[in-house]
C-alpha positions in Angstrom: 0.0 0.0 0.0 2.9 2.4 0.8 4.4 1.9 -2.6 1.0 2.5 -4.3 0.7 5.9 -2.5 4.2 6.9 -3.7 3.3 6.0 -7.3 -0.1 7.9 -7.0 1.6 11.0 -5.6 4.2 10.9 -8.4 1.5 10.6 -11.1 -0.2 13.7 -9.7 3.0 15.7 -9.9 3.7 14.5 -13.4 0.2 15.2 -14.9 0.4 19.0 -15.0 3.9 18.8 -16.5 2.7 16.6 -19.3 -0.3 18.9 -19.8 1.9 21.8 -20.5 4.0 20.1 -23.2 1.9 21.2 -26.1 -0.4 24.1 -27.0 -2.6 23.7 -30.0 -3.4 26.9 -32.0 -5.2 27.9 -35.3 -7.6 30.5 -36.6 -7.8 34.2 -35.8 -6.1 36.3 -33.2 -8.4 39.2 -32.2 -6.6 40.6 -29.1 -3.0 41.1 -28.0 -1.6 37.6 -27.4 1.7 36.2 -26.2 3.0 32.7 -27.0 5.0 32.0 -23.9 8.0 29.8 -23.3 6.1 28.2 -20.4 3.4 27.0 -22.9 5.8 25.9 -25.6 5.7 24.1 -28.0 2.8 25.5 -30.0 1.3 23.1 -32.5 -0.2 25.0 -35.4 -3.0 22.8 -36.8 -4.4 25.4 -39.2 -3.5 28.8 -40.6 -3.2 31.6 -38.0 -4.1 35.3 -38.8 -3.3 38.3 -36.5 -6.1 40.8 -37.2 -5.5 44.6 -37.6 -4.8 46.5 -34.4 -3.6 43.4 -32.5 -0.1 42.1 -31.6 1.1 38.5 -31.4 4.4 38.3 -29.5 6.4 35.0 -29.5 8.8 34.8 -26.6 12.5 33.8 -27.0 13.0 30.1 -26.9 9.5 29.1 -28.0 9.1 26.2 -30.4 6.4 26.4 -33.1 5.4 23.1 -34.7 3.6 23.3 -38.0 1.3 20.3 -38.4 2.1 19.2 -41.9 0.7 15.7 -41.4 -2.7 16.6 -43.2 -2.0 19.8 -45.0 1.0 21.7 -46.5 -0.7 25.0 -47.1 -0.7 26.3 -43.5 0.6 29.9 -43.0 0.9 32.4 -40.2 -0.3 35.9 -41.4 -0.2 39.2 -39.7 -2.4 42.1 -40.6 -1.5 43.6 -37.2 1.9 43.2 -35.5 3.9 39.9 -35.2 7.1 40.0 -33.1 9.2 36.9 -33.7 12.3 38.1 -31.8 14.5 35.4 -30.2 18.0 35.9 -28.7 21.4 34.4 -29.3 20.9 32.1 -26.3 17.2 31.4 -26.9 16.3 31.4 -30.6 12.7 30.8 -31.7 12.4 27.5 -33.4 9.8 27.1 -36.2 9.6 23.7 -37.9 7.2 21.1 -39.3 6.0 18.2 -37.1 7.2 15.7 -39.7 10.8 16.6 -40.4 11.5 16.2 -44.1 13.9 17.8 -46.6 10.9 19.1 -48.5 8.7 22.2 -48.2 5.9 21.5 -45.7 4.1 24.8 -45.2 3.8 28.3 -46.7 5.6 30.4 -44.1 4.9 33.8 -42.4 3.0 36.5 -44.4 2.9 40.2 -43.7 -0.1 42.0 -45.3 1.1 45.6 -45.0 -1.9 47.0 -46.9 -3.9 46.2 -43.8 -1.3 47.5 -41.4 0.7 44.4 -41.1 4.1 44.6 -39.3 6.5 41.6 -39.0 9.6 41.8 -36.9 11.9 38.7 -36.9 15.4 37.9 -35.8 17.3 35.2 -33.9 15.3 32.3 -35.2 15.6 28.8 -36.7 13.1 28.2 -39.5 12.5 25.1 -41.6 10.5 23.7 -44.5 8.8 27.0 -45.5 8.0 27.8 -49.1 8.8 31.4 -48.4 9.8 31.9 -44.7 8.9 35.6 -44.7 6.7 37.0 -47.4 6.2 40.7 -47.2 3.5 42.3 -49.3 5.7 45.4 -49.5 9.3 44.4 -49.3 11.4 45.9 -46.4 14.1 48.4 -47.2 16.5 46.4 -45.0 16.5 42.7 -44.1 18.9 42.2 -41.2 19.3 38.8 -39.6 21.8 37.6 -37.0 22.4 34.1 -35.8 19.5 32.8 -37.9 19.1 29.5 -39.6 17.1 28.6 -42.7 16.7 24.9 -43.6 14.9 23.1 -46.5 13.0 26.2 -47.6 12.0 27.3 -51.1 13.5 30.8 -51.4 14.8 31.6 -47.9 15.5 35.4 -48.3 14.2 37.6 -51.0 16.0 41.0 -51.0 14.2 44.1 -52.3 16.8 46.7 -51.5 19.4 45.7 -48.8 20.3 42.6 -46.7 22.8 42.3 -43.9 23.5 38.8 -42.6 25.8 37.9 -39.7 26.5 34.4 -38.4 23.6 32.8 -40.3 23.2 29.3 -41.6 21.5 28.1 -44.8 21.1 24.4 -45.4 19.2 22.5 -48.1 17.2 25.5 -49.5 16.3 25.8 -53.2 17.7 29.4 -53.1 19.2 30.7 -49.9 19.5 34.5 -50.8 18.0 36.1 -53.9 17.4 39.7 -54.9 18.6 43.1 -55.8 20.9 45.9 -54.7 23.0 45.8 -51.5 24.4 42.6 -50.0 26.5 42.4 -46.8 27.2 38.8 -45.8 29.7 38.0 -43.0 30.6 34.7 -41.2 27.7 32.7 -42.8 27.5 29.1 -43.7 25.8 27.7 -46.9 25.5 24.0 -47.4 23.5 21.8 -49.7 21.5 24.6 -51.3 20.6 24.4 -55.0 21.8 28.1 -55.2 23.4 29.8 -52.2 23.3 33.5 -53.4 21.8 34.8 -56.6 22.5 38.5 -56.8 21.5 41.5 -59.0 23.8 43.7 -57.0 24.6 47.4 -56.7 27.3 46.6 -54.0 28.3 43.1 -52.8 30.4 42.4 -49.8 31.0 38.8 -48.7 33.5 37.8 -46.0 34.6 34.9 -43.8 31.9 32.6 -45.1 31.7 28.9 -46.1 30.1 27.5 -49.2 30.0 23.7 -49.0 28.3 21.2 -51.4 25.9 23.7 -53.1 24.8 23.5 -56.7 25.9 27.1 -57.2 27.8 29.1 -54.6 27.5 32.8 -55.6 26.0 33.8 -59.0 26.1 37.3 -60.3 23.1 37.6 -62.6 24.2 41.0 -63.9 27.0 43.5 -63.7 27.8 44.9 -60.2 27.1 48.6 -60.5 29.2 49.8 -57.6 31.7 47.3 -56.3 32.2 43.6 -55.4 34.4 42.4 -52.5 34.8 38.7 -51.7 37.4 37.9 -49.0 38.5 35.1 -46.7 35.8 32.6 -47.9 35.9 28.9 -48.4 34.2 27.3 -51.5 34.4 23.5 -51.4 32.6 20.7 -53.3 30.2 23.1 -55.2 29.3 22.6 -58.8 30.3 26.3 -59.3 32.0 28.4 -56.6 31.7 32.0 -58.0 30.0 32.6 -61.4 30.5 35.8 -63.4 32.2 38.0 -60.8 32.8 41.5 -62.0 33.8 45.0 -61.0 35.6 44.1 -57.8 38.0 41.7 -56.0 38.2 38.1 -54.9 41.0 37.8 -52.4 42.4 35.4 -49.8 39.8 32.7 -50.5 40.3 28.9 -50.7 38.6 27.0 -53.4 38.7 23.2 -53.3 37.1 20.3 -55.2 34.5 22.4 -57.1 33.5 21.6 -60.6 34.4 25.1 -61.5 35.9 27.4 -58.9 35.6 30.8 -60.7 33.6 31.0 -63.9 33.5 33.9 -66.4 35.2 36.8 -64.5 35.4 40.2 -66.1 36.7 43.5 -64.9 37.8 41.7 -61.8 40.9 41.3 -59.6 41.6 37.8 -58.4 44.6 37.6 -56.1 46.2 35.7 -53.2 43.8 32.8 -53.4 44.3 29.0 -53.1 42.6 27.3 -56.1 43.3 23.5 -55.8 41.7 20.2 -56.8 38.9 21.6 -58.9 37.8 20.3 -62.3 38.4 23.8 -63.6 40.3 26.4 -61.5 39.4 29.7 -63.2 37.8 30.8 -66.4 38.8 34.4 -66.9 37.7 37.0 -69.4 37.7 40.7 -70.1 40.0 42.9 -68.1 40.6 40.4 -65.3 43.8 40.6 -63.3 44.9 37.2 -62.0 47.9 37.7 -59.6 49.7 35.8 -56.8 47.4 32.8 -56.7 48.2 29.1 -56.2 46.4 27.2 -58.9 47.5 23.7 -58.5 46.3 20.0 -58.9 43.2 20.9 -60.8 42.1 19.0 -63.9 42.3 22.3 -65.8 44.1 25.3 -64.3 43.4 28.6 -66.2 41.2 29.0 -69.2 41.1 32.4 -71.1 37.8 33.0 -72.9 35.7 35.6 -74.7 38.5 38.1 -75.5 38.0 39.9 -78.8 41.3 42.0 -78.8 44.4 42.8 -76.9 42.9 45.9 -75.5 40.5 43.9 -73.2 42.9 41.0 -72.5 43.4 39.8 -68.9 46.7 40.3 -67.0 48.1 37.0 -65.6 51.1 37.6 -63.2 53.1 35.9 -60.5 50.9 32.9 -60.1 51.9 29.4 -59.2 50.2 27.1 -61.8 51.4 23.6 -61.2 50.5 19.9 -61.4 47.3 20.5 -63.2 46.2 17.3 -65.1 44.9 18.3 -68.5 46.2 21.9 -68.9 47.9 24.6 -66.9 46.6 27.3 -69.3 44.1 27.0 -72.1 44.3 30.1 -74.4 40.8 29.8 -75.8 41.3 33.0 -77.8 43.3 34.2 -80.8 45.2 36.8 -78.8 48.8 36.3 -77.9 49.8 36.3 -74.2 53.1 36.6 -72.4 52.8 34.7 -69.1 56.2 35.7 -67.9 56.6 35.7 -64.1 54.2 32.8 -63.6 55.7 29.6 -62.3 54.6 26.3 -63.9 56.9 24.1 -61.7 58.6 22.4 -64.7 62.3 22.4 -65.0 62.4 22.4 -68.8 60.3 23.8 -71.6 59.2 20.4 -72.8 57.5 19.5 -69.5 55.7 22.9 -69.4 54.8 23.2 -73.1 52.6 20.1 -73.1 50.3 21.8 -70.5 50.0 25.1 -72.4 47.2 24.9 -75.0 47.9 27.6 -77.6 48.6 28.1 -81.3 51.1 25.3 -81.3 48.2 22.9 -80.6 45.4 24.7 -82.4 46.0 27.3 -85.1 42.8 29.2 -84.1 44.5 30.0 -80.7 47.0 32.7 -79.9 50.5 32.0 -78.7 51.9 31.9 -75.1 55.3 33.2 -73.9 56.5 31.8 -70.6 59.5 31.3 -68.4 61.1 28.3 -66.8 61.8 28.6 -63.0 63.8 26.6 -60.5 62.1 24.4 -58.0 61.6 27.3 -55.6 59.8 29.4 -58.3 62.2 32.2 -57.6 65.1 32.0 -60.1 64.5 32.1 -63.9 66.2 29.3 -65.8 65.1 30.2 -69.3 62.6 32.3 -71.2 60.5 30.9 -74.1 59.3 33.6 -76.5 57.0 32.4 -79.3 56.1 35.9 -80.4 57.4 39.5 -79.9 55.8 41.6 -77.2 53.9 40.8 -74.0 50.4 39.9 -72.9 47.8 40.7 -75.5 50.2 42.3 -78.0 48.9 41.9 -81.6 52.4 42.4 -83.2 51.9 46.1 -84.1 55.7 46.4 -84.0 56.6 43.3 -86.0 58.3 45.4 -88.7 60.8 46.6 -86.0 61.6 42.9 -85.1 61.7 43.8 -81.4 61.4 41.9 -78.1 60.6 43.7 -74.9 61.8 42.5 -71.5 58.8 41.9 -69.2 58.3 42.3 -66.3 61.0 44.9 -65.4 62.4 46.3 -62.3 64.8 49.3 -62.7 66.0 49.1 -66.3 64.0 48.2 -69.4 65.9 46.4 -72.2 64.4 46.4 -75.7 65.9 43.9 -78.1 65.7 45.2 -81.7 67.7 45.5 -84.9 66.5 49.1 -85.0 67.9 51.7 -82.5 65.1 53.0 -80.3 65.8 56.3 -78.8 62.5 57.2 -77.1 59.3 55.7 -75.6 56.0 57.0 -74.5 54.1 55.1 -71.7 50.7 55.5 -70.0 49.8 54.1 -66.6 46.4 52.7 -65.6 45.2 56.2 -64.6 46.0 57.7 -68.0 49.2 59.6 -66.9 51.8 59.8 -69.7 55.6 59.3 -69.3 58.2 60.2 -72.0 61.5 58.2 -71.7 64.8 58.7 -73.5 67.3 55.8 -73.8 70.2 56.0 -71.3 72.1 53.8 -73.7 71.2 51.9 -76.9 67.7 50.4 -76.4 68.0 50.6 -72.6 65.8 52.8 -70.4 65.9 53.8 -66.7 62.4 53.0 -65.2 63.5 53.1 -61.6 61.4 56.2 -60.9 58.2 54.6 -62.2 55.8 53.1 -59.6 55.2 49.4 -59.6 52.2 48.4 -61.6 50.9 48.0 -65.2 51.7 50.4 -68.1 51.0 50.5 -71.8 53.8 51.6 -74.2 51.9 53.8 -76.7 54.8 55.0 -78.9 58.2 53.7 -79.9 60.3 56.3 -81.8 57.0 58.2 -82.2 55.6 55.1 -83.9 52.1 54.3 -82.4 52.0 50.9 -80.7 50.0 49.2 -77.9 52.2 47.0 -75.7 51.6 46.2 -72.1 54.4 46.5 -69.6 54.6 45.3 -66.0 57.0 46.8 -63.4 57.6 45.1 -60.1 
């Protein structure tokens, strides 16, 4: 009998605890209401509407369970005010009762034409077709420590988005939209497309893109500037597609189908680009400098260049141990790739991985140098044409070769004495140089960078020159 009394008392204590484990909700909210942590979780069996003039507040730490067992068209709409504000320590959890990798409900809706206001941050949301659908898009979407999983289009940007420490897993599209993007310390995994941007300005830093279909896709030209720094792109079908008008710096790109696709008017520097099917496919006015591009199936492909005037600049890269090619010159423009190290100790071992006019007469030629094992000392220079990157032999009748890159003294090898040069820097400033001795010029006073020789002995030319 004593043991029976103990069990009976214990059951009385346990009954109210079990009774508070779930609160069932659906229908209209016609007065100010709070979904409390004490009554969490809240099971949503049917759509919920907050009517005008009323406020629904969801406390931090609350779990909302969407009952998707019988219907997948449930939504939570506000025509009044809905506050869905968690904290870093107590995020609000919104998920379907049956956990799947598919969309299981419509999401939150804000009907601004009837006075709807929806405030949301510090939450984890799953399986929503559109997690937050605003009738009138917000001027700023700002989310911190938020998670979006297995949603349709997780975030739709109308003007500006700022994301810090957010995670996106298994969404159809994680972030999509227009104008201003600031993304820092975020994690994107298993999304069909992580970021699809029509951007005015784009800043991405310290973020990871793992096993997505597409990492970052620029759907149009960046109007203002693009800045991608200190990011990891690994095992994506494409890492970064069509980057432009900016910089990609200090990133690591591993095991992607294509790490960087179709760059134009873009600076790519100080990156590690290894073990991809294709390292980089560069195009108009791209500067590719100081990168490690190693152990890819294909290293660097140059495409869509119509003339030397818009040719990319490829300098000081380590391009080694790529399987099919180190460089594929998929244009008819000649390139001097002097200063790039290909890790071969003789021209024969390097030549077989440079696809140019020697392999296909529709392609331009490639000049290159052979370095020692440390990639610091030049063993020999192979010149297949006169001039440097992108030169179209405008000076062929002079039979000249130009040393490139240079440091303090520029040597021009020609049967014709050349007494004067005219150069322009990238800002359009003009420099007139006179020979200090036959075909030798003092360039020690020029700043390091890229120049164009515009005249030789007053003869108009267009030859690119690099000084380092």
